[in-house]
C-alpha positions as CSV (number, residue, x, y, z in Angstrom):
1,M,11.2,20.7,-12.1
2,S,12.9,22.9,-9.4
3,F,10.8,21.4,-6.6
4,W,12.2,18.0,-7.3
5,A,15.8,19.0,-8.0
6,E,16.1,21.3,-5.0
7,N,14.9,19.0,-2.3
8,R,16.6,16.0,-0.7
9,F,14.4,12.9,-0.6
10,V,14.4,9.9,1.7
11,V,12.0,7.1,0.7
12,T,11.5,4.5,3.5
13,G,10.5,1.2,2.0
14,G,12.0,2.4,-1.2
15,A,13.3,-1.1,-2.1
16,G,9.8,-2.6,-1.8
17,F,6.9,-3.0,-4.3
18,L,5.4,0.5,-4.1
19,G,8.6,2.2,-2.9
20,S,10.7,1.1,-5.9
21,H,8.1,2.6,-8.3
22,V,8.1,5.8,-6.2
23,V,11.9,6.0,-6.6
24,D,11.5,5.6,-10.3
25,G,8.9,8.3,-10.3
26,L,11.1,10.7,-8.4
27,K,14.0,10.1,-10.8
28,A,11.7,10.7,-13.8
29,R,10.7,14.1,-12.3
30,G,14.3,15.2,-11.9
31,A,15.0,14.5,-8.2
32,E,18.7,14.6,-7.7
33,Y,19.1,13.3,-4.2
34,I,17.2,10.2,-3.2
35,F,18.2,7.9,-0.4
36,V,16.6,4.5,0.4
37,P,17.3,3.3,3.9
38,R,17.6,-0.5,4.4
39,K,16.4,-2.2,7.5
40,A,19.7,-3.9,8.2
41,Q,21.3,-0.4,8.7
42,Y,18.3,1.7,9.8
43,D,15.7,-0.1,11.8
44,L,13.0,2.6,12.0
45,R,11.5,1.1,15.1
46,Q,14.6,2.3,17.0
47,R,15.0,6.0,17.8
48,E,18.7,5.9,17.4
49,A,18.4,4.5,13.9
50,V,16.0,7.3,12.9
51,L,18.4,9.9,14.3
52,D,21.2,8.4,12.3
53,L,19.2,8.5,9.2
54,L,18.3,12.1,9.6
55,N,21.7,13.3,10.6
56,E,23.5,11.4,7.9
57,H,21.2,12.2,5.0
58,K,19.6,15.5,6.0
59,P,16.3,15.0,4.1
60,D,14.0,17.9,3.2
61,I,11.2,15.5,2.4
62,I,10.5,12.0,3.6
63,I,8.1,9.7,1.9
64,H,7.4,7.0,4.5
65,L,6.4,3.8,2.8
66,A,8.1,1.2,5.0
67,A,5.6,-1.1,6.6
68,T,5.0,-4.6,7.8
69,V,2.2,-5.9,5.6
70,G,0.6,-9.0,4.3
71,G,-2.7,-10.6,3.3
72,I,-5.4,-12.0,5.7
73,G,-3.4,-15.0,6.6
74,A,-0.3,-13.0,7.6
75,N,-2.4,-10.5,9.6
76,R,-4.1,-13.3,11.5
77,E,-0.7,-14.9,12.3
78,H,1.2,-11.7,13.3
79,P,-1.3,-9.2,14.7
80,G,1.1,-8.1,17.4
81,S,4.1,-7.5,15.2
82,F,2.0,-5.8,12.5
83,F,0.7,-3.4,15.1
84,Y,4.0,-2.8,16.9
85,D,6.2,-2.4,13.8
86,N,3.9,0.0,12.0
87,I,3.0,2.2,14.9
88,M,6.6,2.4,16.2
89,M,8.0,3.3,12.8
90,G,5.4,6.0,12.3
91,T,5.5,7.5,15.7
92,I,9.2,7.8,16.0
93,L,9.7,9.1,12.4
94,F,7.0,11.7,12.9
95,H,8.5,13.0,16.1
96,E,12.2,13.0,15.1
97,S,11.4,14.5,11.7
98,Y,9.6,17.4,13.4
99,L,12.5,18.0,15.8
100,F,15.1,17.8,13.0
101,G,13.3,20.3,10.8
102,V,12.2,18.1,7.9
103,K,10.1,20.3,5.5
104,K,7.4,17.6,4.8
105,L,6.6,14.1,5.8
106,V,4.4,12.1,3.5
107,T,2.9,9.0,5.0
108,T,0.7,6.3,3.5
109,G,-2.2,4.8,5.5
110,T,-4.3,1.9,4.4
111,V,-7.9,1.1,3.3
112,C,-7.8,-1.5,6.2
113,S,-8.2,1.5,8.6
114,Y,-11.8,2.0,7.6
115,P,-14.6,0.5,9.8
116,K,-15.7,-3.1,8.9
117,I,-19.1,-1.8,7.7
118,T,-18.6,1.5,5.8
119,P,-21.0,3.1,3.4
120,I,-19.9,2.7,-0.3
121,P,-18.0,4.6,-1.5
122,F,-15.8,5.1,1.5
123,R,-15.4,8.8,2.3
124,E,-12.5,10.0,4.4
125,E,-14.8,11.3,7.2
126,H,-16.1,7.7,7.6
127,M,-12.6,6.6,9.0
128,W,-13.7,7.2,12.6
129,D,-17.2,5.6,12.5
130,G,-16.3,2.2,13.8
131,Y,-13.7,-0.6,14.4
132,P,-11.9,-2.1,11.4
133,E,-12.5,-5.6,10.1
134,E,-11.1,-7.9,12.8
135,T,-8.4,-9.7,10.8
136,N,-6.8,-6.4,9.7
137,A,-7.6,-4.3,12.8
138,P,-4.1,-4.2,14.5
139,Y,-2.5,-3.1,11.2
140,G,-5.3,-0.8,10.3
141,L,-5.4,1.0,13.6
142,A,-1.7,1.4,13.7
143,K,-1.9,3.2,10.4
144,R,-4.9,5.2,11.4
145,M,-2.7,6.8,14.1
146,F,-0.7,8.5,11.4
147,I,-3.7,10.8,10.9
148,V,-4.0,11.6,14.6
149,Q,-0.3,12.4,14.9
150,S,-0.3,14.5,11.7
151,R,-3.2,16.6,13.0
152,G,-1.7,17.0,16.4
153,Y,1.8,17.9,15.2
154,R,0.4,20.4,12.7
155,Q,-1.8,22.0,15.3
156,E,0.8,22.3,18.1
157,Y,4.1,22.6,16.1
158,G,3.1,23.6,12.6
159,F,4.8,20.5,11.2
160,N,3.8,19.8,7.6
161,S,2.8,16.1,7.2
162,I,0.2,14.4,5.0
163,T,-1.5,11.0,5.1
164,L,-2.6,9.3,1.9
165,V,-4.9,6.3,2.0
166,P,-4.4,4.0,-1.0
167,T,-6.7,1.1,-1.8
168,N,-5.4,-2.3,-2.6
169,L,-2.4,-1.9,-5.0
170,Y,-1.2,-4.3,-7.8
171,G,1.4,-4.2,-10.5
172,P,4.8,-5.4,-11.6
173,R,7.3,-6.2,-8.7
174,D,4.4,-7.2,-6.4
175,N,5.0,-9.8,-3.7
176,F,4.2,-13.3,-4.9
177,D,5.3,-15.1,-1.8
178,P,2.2,-17.2,-0.8
179,R,3.0,-16.7,2.9
180,S,2.4,-13.0,2.8
181,S,1.0,-12.0,-0.7
182,H,-2.2,-10.1,-1.3
183,V,-5.1,-11.5,-3.4
184,I,-4.0,-10.7,-7.0
185,P,-0.5,-12.2,-6.8
186,A,-1.8,-15.0,-4.7
187,L,-4.5,-16.0,-7.2
188,M,-2.1,-15.5,-10.2
189,K,0.5,-17.8,-8.6
190,K,-2.1,-20.4,-7.8
191,C,-3.4,-20.5,-11.3
192,M,0.1,-20.8,-12.8
193,D,1.1,-23.5,-10.3
194,A,-2.1,-25.4,-11.1
195,I,-1.4,-25.2,-14.9
196,E,2.1,-26.5,-14.4
197,A,1.0,-29.3,-12.1
198,G,-1.9,-30.3,-14.3
199,Q,-4.4,-29.7,-11.5
200,D,-8.0,-28.9,-12.4
201,E,-9.0,-27.1,-9.2
202,I,-7.8,-24.3,-6.9
203,V,-8.8,-23.7,-3.3
204,V,-9.6,-20.1,-2.5
205,W,-10.3,-18.6,1.0
206,G,-13.8,-17.4,1.8
207,D,-16.9,-17.5,-0.4
208,G,-15.9,-15.1,-3.1
209,S,-18.5,-12.5,-2.3
210,P,-16.4,-9.6,-0.8
211,T,-15.6,-6.8,-3.2
212,R,-12.3,-5.0,-3.5
213,E,-11.0,-1.9,-5.4
214,F,-7.6,-2.0,-7.0
215,L,-5.2,0.7,-8.0
216,Y,-2.3,0.1,-10.4
217,V,1.0,0.8,-8.8
218,T,2.2,3.6,-11.2
219,D,-1.2,5.3,-10.8
220,A,-0.6,5.2,-7.0
221,V,2.9,6.7,-7.5
222,E,1.4,9.6,-9.5
223,G,-1.0,10.3,-6.7
224,I,1.7,10.2,-4.1
225,L,4.0,12.5,-6.0
226,L,1.2,15.0,-6.9
227,A,0.3,15.1,-3.2
228,T,4.0,15.5,-2.2
229,E,4.3,18.6,-4.4
230,R,0.8,20.1,-4.0
231,Y,-1.0,19.0,-0.9
232,N,-0.4,20.4,2.6
233,S,-3.2,19.4,5.0
234,S,-3.5,16.8,7.7
235,E,-6.9,15.7,6.5
236,P,-6.4,12.2,4.9
237,V,-6.9,11.6,1.2
238,N,-8.1,8.4,-0.5
239,L,-6.1,7.2,-3.5
240,G,-8.2,4.8,-5.6
241,S,-9.6,4.0,-9.0
242,G,-13.3,4.1,-8.1
243,M,-13.9,0.6,-9.4
244,E,-15.3,-2.4,-7.4
245,I,-15.1,-6.1,-8.2
246,S,-16.0,-9.2,-6.3
247,I,-13.2,-11.7,-5.4
248,K,-15.2,-14.4,-7.4
249,D,-15.2,-12.2,-10.5
250,L,-11.5,-11.4,-9.9
251,A,-10.6,-15.0,-9.8
252,H,-12.3,-15.7,-13.1
253,K,-10.5,-12.7,-14.7
254,I,-7.1,-14.0,-13.5
255,A,-8.0,-17.5,-14.7
256,Q,-8.8,-16.2,-18.2
257,I,-5.6,-14.2,-18.3
258,T,-3.3,-17.0,-17.2
259,G,-5.1,-19.7,-19.1
260,F,-6.3,-21.8,-16.1
261,E,-9.4,-23.7,-17.2
262,G,-10.2,-25.6,-14.0
263,R,-12.6,-24.7,-11.2
264,F,-12.4,-22.7,-8.0
265,V,-13.3,-24.4,-4.7
266,W,-14.3,-21.8,-2.1
267,D,-13.2,-22.6,1.4
268,T,-15.8,-21.0,3.6
269,S,-14.1,-22.1,6.8
270,K,-11.6,-19.3,6.1
271,P,-12.5,-15.6,6.6
272,N,-13.8,-13.3,3.9
273,G,-12.3,-10.1,5.3
274,Q,-14.1,-6.8,4.9
275,P,-17.4,-7.3,3.0
276,R,-16.9,-4.4,0.6
277,R,-14.3,-1.9,-0.4
278,C,-14.6,1.0,-2.8
279,L,-13.2,4.5,-2.2
280,D,-14.6,8.0,-2.9
281,V,-11.7,9.6,-4.7
282,S,-13.1,13.1,-5.2
283,R,-10.9,14.7,-2.5
284,A,-7.7,13.7,-4.4
285,R,-9.1,15.0,-7.7
286,E,-10.1,18.3,-6.2
287,A,-7.1,18.8,-3.9
288,F,-4.2,17.9,-6.2
289,G,-5.6,16.8,-9.6
290,F,-5.2,13.0,-9.2
291,E,-7.1,10.5,-11.3
292,A,-6.3,6.9,-12.0
293,K,-5.5,6.2,-15.7
294,T,-4.9,2.4,-16.0
295,G,-7.8,0.2,-16.8
296,F,-8.1,-2.9,-14.7
297,D,-7.9,-5.5,-17.4
298,E,-4.9,-3.9,-18.9
299,G,-3.2,-3.6,-15.5
300,L,-3.8,-7.4,-14.9
301,R,-2.2,-8.2,-18.2
302,Q,0.8,-6.1,-17.3
303,V,1.2,-7.9,-14.0
304,Y,0.9,-11.3,-15.8
305,A,3.5,-10.4,-18.4
306,W,5.9,-9.3,-15.7
307,Y,5.3,-12.3,-13.4
308,K,5.7,-14.8,-16.3
309,Q,9.1,-13.4,-17.0
310,A,10.2,-13.0,-13.3
311,R,8.6,-16.3,-12.1
312,P,11.7,-18.6,-12.4
313,T,13.8,-16.1,-10.3
314,L,11.0,-15.6,-7.7
315,E,10.4,-19.3,-7.3
316,S,14.1,-20.0,-6.7
317,Q,14.1,-17.4,-3.9
318,Q,11.1,-18.9,-2.0
């Protein structure tokens, strides 16, 4: 427990979906100082704000989870801001953390950084074999630069930083706003909206053929915290579950869980996104002992139970 108690932690994005669970995980491990910066006070795209954060809270370890993110629609609408926000936050935080003397910077990349066509399962060395899928490319490339900066700063300055590459995450507290949500919350909301409205069909983007891998959020937290404590290399590490499911099969699973008995209409005028996603997770297992524990069906039921309870509040906020 001394590792957690003796270090001061800053968790950027700690009020968000993944970040709030990471904060819970830190508390459970005995961390005594955890600070979560909010954008209104610390805009991490601005050097002065990053300096204020470092000088005021003097972190030993920073877990950088703050990001501008969204599904395919949001990426298509905001490619410039997705690129700018993410690359600026990462670049400035890396540099100023090194200058300040932060012991360790933990960053999270994205599965969107992998080339559009990547052999299954994705291995970390495949990251540089091509251009990402077009709808996610600005976001994916901005995050890919975390690996470049980590390697460069370790080689030149001896600065300890790591980059973890999680697959698609899901779980309680996910984003259910249809303007920016990812596929699981988007489908779950559509099913429940249709049930309440008495509708017998739902329109879904693409043709349903792409595959995705999903990692339950508390499993992701375990991977992040294990790596925070045990991993000290600038070689990226995948965090995933090793499963793969088509969007069409996912839609039918969510329909069954929510009780939607209608049909899905596939809008093939909309993009599919990357054709397949499934990660090789052997490096995480070998490097710091990480393995996902939550079965996919059980994870979906947990999300549904949480969303059903939180839905009235979430709907009133949108």
